[in-house]
N, C-alpha and C positions, 0 to 999 in steps of 0.2 A: 832211604838214600844214605850214602856215607856222608858224615858231617864231621868237621873238625871244630873243636872249641878251644878258646884261648882265655886264660885268666892270669892277671898280674895283680896280686893283692896289696893291701896297704902296708904289709910288713916289708915290702920291697926286697924280698929275698930272691925272687926270680919269676920265671914264666912257667905256668903249667899248660900243657897242650894234650889234648885227647882226641882220639878218633873213635867214633861210634857209628853204628848203623841203627837208624831209627825212623819211625814214621811221624814223630812229633806227637804221638798220642800214647798208646799203651805198649809199644814195642821198642825196646832199647837193648842193644847188644854192644857192650864195650869191646873195642878191638885193640887199641894201643894207647900208651901214655908215655909222655916224656916231660921231665922237668929240666929246665935250663936256668942255672943260677945267674944273677947279675954280678958283674964285676964291682969292685969297690968304687970305681970311678962312676959307673952307671948308677949305683945306689946313691952316691952323693949328688949326682945331677938330678935325679928324681926327687930326692929329699928337698933340694933347694927349690925346685919347681913347686912342690907342695907347700913349702913355707911361704912362698910368694903368693900362691893362689889363695891361701887362707887370709891374706890381708886385703883381698879385693871384695868389693860389695857386689860384684857380678863378674862372670867370666869375661876376660878380654885378653887379647894377644899381647905378649911381651916376649922379647928375645929368649930369655931362659926357658920359658914355657913352650915356645915354638920348637926350640932345640930339643927339649925333653920329649915332645910329641914325635919328632922325627926319630929319636932314639927308640921310642916304643914301637913305632911302625917298623923300623928296620930290624930290630931284634926279633919281633914277632914273625916277620916274614922268614927270617933265618930258621926259626924254630919250626915253622910249618914245613919247610923243605926237609929238615932233619927228620921230623916225625913221619912224613910220607916215605922217605927213603927207608927208614927202619921198618915201616909197616908194609913196604912193597907195593905202594899204590902211586898213581900218577895224578896230576891235577885233573885230568879228564874223568877220573874215577870218583872224585869228590864233588858232591852237589853244592856244598855251602860251607863257609867258615863263620863261626860265631865269635866275634872279636869284641871282648869287653873293653879293652883299653886299660888305662891306668887312672884310677880315681885320685885326683889331687885336691878336691874339695867337694863336700856333699852338704848342701844347704837347702833342703826341701822347705824349711821354714821361710826362706827367702824366695822360693819358687824356682830354684835351679840346682842342678847337680853337674859336675864337670869331670868327664873322662877324656883324657888326651889319647891321641892315636888317630890316624887317618884311614878310615875304612876303604875309601876309594883307592888310595894308594896301595893298600894291602891287596885289594882285588886285582889291580893292575900287575903288581909284582908277582903274585902267585898264580894268576890266571884262573882264580876261583871266585865265584860270586860270594860277597862278604856282607854279613849283617853286623852293623855296629850301632853304637849309641842306644843301648837297650833301655836306659833309665829315663831319658828326658820326656818321652811321651807320657809316662805315668805321672811324673812331677807336674807337667803342664796341665794334666787333667785333675790335679789336686791330690795326687797320691804322694807317698813318701819316696817312691823310686827304689825302695829296698824293704825287705830282702826279696830277691827274685828267684831263689832256688826252690821255693816250695812246690812249684808246678813239677819240677823234676823229682823232688823227693816223693811226691804223690805217685808218680809213675813207677818209682822203684819199689814202693811198698804195696802197690796194687795187688789185691788178692791175699794179703797177709792179715792176720787177726790183730786188730788194733784196739784202742787208739794208740798211736805212736807219737813220740816226740823225737825229731831229728835235730840235734844240736851241732851247729857248725862252730868250731873254735878256731877262728882265724885271727887276724889282727883285732877285729871286733867279733863278738859272739852273736849269733842269731839262732832262733829256735823256730821250728815248724811243727805245729800240731796237726795231725791228720786223724779225723774222727770217722764215725760211721758215714757211709755214702760218699766218702772222699771230701768231707767238709775240711777246710783249711783255715788255720789261724797262724800267723807268723809275725815276728818282730825281732828287732835287735834287743838283746838282753843287757848289753854293756860291753866294756872292753874284755878281750880274752888274752891273746898273746902279746898284743901291741905294747901295753904298758910294761909287762914283764920283760919283753925283749929290750925295750928302751932302758929300763932300770939296769938290767944285767950288762948291757953294753956300756952304759955310763960308769957303772961301779967296777966292772972287771975287765972290760974290753972284749968279752965274748959276745957273740951275736944273739945268743938265746940261752936259756937255762937247760942245758943238756940233761935229759932224763929227769928233770925236776930236782936235781941234786942240791942246788943252792937253796931252793925253797924248802926242801925237806930238812935242811940243816938249821933253818931259822925258826924264830918264834913269831907268831902272829901278834901284832900290836893292835889290840882291840879298840883302843882310842882312835888310832888312825883309820882303822877299818870303818868304825861307826861314822866318822866324819866324811869319809868318801861315799858312804851309802846315803848320806844326807844330801841328795842331789835331786832336783825336780824331775829329771828324766825318769827316775824309778817310780814316781807317783803318777806319771802320765799313763793313760790307758792305751793298750795296743789297738791297732798297729802303730808302730813308732820306729824310727831309725835314728842313727847318730853318725857323726863324722868320727873318724879315727882319732882326731885331735880334740874332741870335746872334753876329754879327761886327760890329766897330766900326772906325772910321777911326783909332783911337788909336795903333796901331803906326806909322802914317805921320806922326804929329805931329813937327814939326821939319824935315820935308822942304819944299822949295819947292813952290809950287802945281803947277808942271809936273811935277816929279819925283814928287810924291805921286799925281797923276793917272796918270802912266805906270806907277807901281808897282802901284796898285790895278787898273789895266786888265790888267797882266801877271798879277795874282793871279787874275782871272777866267779868263784864258787857260790858266794852269797848272792850275786846278781842272778845266777842261773836258778837258784832256789826261789828267789823272789818271782822270777818269770813263770815258774811252774805254778805258783799260786794264782797267776792271772789267767790260767787256761780254764776252759769250761769244764774239763774233765781230766782227772789225773791219768797220764799215759801209763800203759802197761809196761812199756819198754822205752828206755832212753838211749838212742843210738847216736854215737858221737863221730863226727867227721872233722877234717881239718887238722892242722899241725898240733893243736892242743891235745889230741888223743894220744900223742907220744909222750906226754908229761904225766907220769903216774902220780906225782904229788897233786897235780890239779884234779885228776880223776878221783883220787881218794878224798879230796876235800869236797868235791861235788857230791860224791856218794854220802859223805857224812852229813852234809847239809840238806840233801834232798830225800834221803832214804831210798833212793833208786840206785841200782848198779849201772854205771855208764858202760855201754857196750860199744867198743870200737867198731866202726862200720865194716871193717874188714871181716868180722866174724859172720857177716851176712853175705860175704862174697863181693862186697863193694870195695873199690879202691878209694880209701878216704882221702888220698892226696889228689885224686883225679876228679872228684865229684863236681867241683865248681866248673872246671873246664868242660867236663861232659855235659853239665847243665846248660852251658852257653851254646854248645853244639846242638843240643836238644831244642833250646829256645829258638835258635836260628831257623831250624826246620819249621817250627811252629809259626814263625814270622812269615816264611815263604808260603805257608798254608793259610795265612790270615787267621791264626788262632791266638787267643789271648795268652799273655805270659804273667800278668799281674791281676789281682782280684781284690774285692773289697776287704776280705779277711786277711790279706797278706800285706798290702801296702796302704790300705785305706782309700783307694780310688773308688769313685762312685759306682762305676760299672767295670766289668772285666775289660782289660785294656790290651790291645795288640801293641807290641813295642818293637823297637829296632828300626834302623834305616837300611834299606837294601842297596848295595852297590854292585851292579852287575859286572861280571868279568868282561874284558874286551873280547 
């Protein structure tokens, strides 16, 4: 069927939307992609909701978070209509929407994860059956609720000679290892673009390190880097996941703008190298998706610390900007077919877990 996937990441830069044709198993055909940036006002509203959510011991309604959830639902509905118009399809043509929503807090250690956005309202607004709340069932069953992309990564590399590692460099980095017979191991490796973006915006006013230029101009402070790597998360065995705000830029305070960018970029590279050492077998290829693949300084540092050449996913014909949105479209179809989206090797859940809540269209 035709399926639309929607993803809004923790970097708060905007909404990714993708239209694919898939059976939720081994057939995937990307059709269209659209990225829609958030306004500064919207980014501020979502950031405030996130700050508030991180102070709670469990999810609960509050006016700023309710308003942010309405914003997420409204903007995603608009993007769905724009995507369908560009692709030349109607709501009647689309079987399902996979609606991830916006993560404002991820606390699997406390038994919850929180994505705002109203799946039922999106189904009513678009006239398309919508699957939302992909992570909660896994967390309730004892899993980490993340990462969820491995099942889609496995579909993309099916038939290719592995083992592969697919590294997603978003606000947080996560890696998927796919071995013989489709065996999967996946986990968050540490921060990716999130800390660098925050540093660059704080120090220069820019939203991110364009082309890795600021990091390339700086010097890595090994003392700060060593201190940042001394965190219990890195000693924990996979599967494991983290919240975007589990790490801060505070250790880099006092460095120049360029040295701070270089050090935080090296931190991402060092955590990826550490993650590769936790895999059961060294991958033959390291495929990189997400916004970080556009940062040549980051890719060069990863290559230097891992001994592998990071290959942007685009070299395989994959749209590295669309992969997460495509993945949630794929998982939405799996949910309709009662197929699992998380597994013991990817989230630590005891048994393969079907995820997502189905909201039928009127």
